[in-house]
N, C-alpha and C positions, 0 to 999 in steps of 0.2 A: 354435498347439496351438486358436483355438474355428475353430470350423469353420461355418462359416453354411450352410443346409442350403435351399437349393433345392425350393420347390411344387411338384410336376408334377400337373400339371392335368387334368382331362378333355378342356380348352378343345385343338381341332385350329388357331387358330388364334388368332394374339394381337389384340385388339379393342381394347388400349390402357389406361392405365389411365382411371378415372372419370374422367368431364364428358370427356372427347373423346370426338371424333368431333363430328356435324353438326351444327351449333348454340348447339355448348360456346362456344365462342370465339366472340369478334369476329370473326377473318379465317371463319372454315368461316362463320357466322352469313351476312352479305355475302356472299357465297359462292352460297351456298343457298336464299336467299330470290328470290324470285318478282319482288319485285320491284327487286331488285335489273340483273334482264335485261330490256330490254323488249323480248320477244319478236318482236310488229310489227313495228319494226324493224333486228331481225337482222332479217328474213326478206324486209327491200325490199331490203335491201341485197344480200342472195345475190342475187337473182332469184328467188326463189318466191314465188307467193300463195294466199290459203286460195279457192280457186276456188270455193266451195258458198257463202262472205260476198259474194260479187258477185253474187249471183238473190234479194242477200234484206238488208234490213235490221241487216248485223250486231254495229252498232255502233264499228268495228275489230276487235272482235275473230276468236282467229285461236283451233288445239286449242294448249295446250302443252304440253309432257311434259315429266318430273322421275321419282321420286323418292320410292315405299313405307317409309318409314327406319322398324319397329318397333322393340320391346327390341334386339330379338338384335341389330337394324345389320345384317343382311340387305338388305341394299336391293334391289327389286325395281320396273322401267319403270312408269313407269302418263302414259296422258293424257287431258289435263281441255277435255273440249270442251266448248264454250262452250253454256249455257242458251240455245237458240232453240226457241220458238214459236210455231204456225203462224194466224192470228190475222188477224180483217176489222176493219183502220178504214178509219172517216170521215172524208173529201177534203172535209170547207168547199169550198172551190177548184172539183171540178169533180164532187159535190154527186152523190157515189155513194160504195161501200163501193169497197175496196184489201183484197182476199188480199193480204197478205206472212206471207212466213218470218220472225218478229222474235226481234230478242233481248231477251232478261227487262228489260235495261242500258238496251234503247230505247223499250223500252216507258215504263219511269219518269220517262228524261227529254224522253218526249213529254208523261205526265203536266203533268211540273214547266214546259215549253213551253205547253201550252195545245191541242196534237196534233198533226196526223199533216202538216199542209202548216207548222207554225212548224217543226218539226223542220224537215223538208227547205231551209229558207230561210235554219234556224240555222246548220247540225251544217256543216262540213269535209268537202271531195269524201278526204278519204284515210279518214275512219271510213262514209263513204256504197255506196261498191259502186262497180260498174256501173248498177246498177239502181233504183238509189238516187234516183244523176246524173239515167238516164231523165227516172224520176220531176218529178225536179224542175225536168227543162225543160220535162214540161207544166204543167204547174205555172204556168209563168210563162208558156209558150205562151198559155194562160187568160185567164190571170190581162190577162193585154200585149190578152186579144181584148176581154175587159169591160171594159176603160179604152175601147178605141175606140170599145166600141159607145156605152157612155155618153157618150162626145164627142158622137159622133156624131150623139145624141140629143140631146142638152145645144144644138149645133145645128141642128136641124130644130125647136123648141122655140121658139125667140128667132127663125125667122127666118117664123115665119106670126104672131108675134104684130105687130102694128105696131105700128111703133116714134116714139114723140113728138117734135110740130115741137119747134127749143128756137127761141127770138127774145132775140137779142142786142140792148142799149139802151144 
């Protein structure tokens, strides 16, 4: 004889019990975390490349996608673009400024390593892109040319100095 009242609210969709949804449990939070999926690895596997990153020093950054989830839990799609700045960077080896589109994370890494030349020398190919690899090649060529020039100068100086005769007794 007991009657259980069912509350009929104004909601048109069921939102689940309190505490359910994205980020509320360990299972959903693991799947919704951007760190749980490596977007760069996924894009490499699928064969898609962030083409704009091939024309600057993007430090491996790509466009990521996901959802905005407000309190109402109505997901809306959105994208996160990398923070790219156009900068003039000084190259010690080339002895000139180089204008480049650079990710702010790459700028921080350059500060940490000590400049553009060291950044290009120590960064992996996957993070550099085509433009960065070409710039690294130019730096290596210039270093080789400078080293050979210094060796040639040292040989010329050695030839011009008279050699002392040694006598053995």
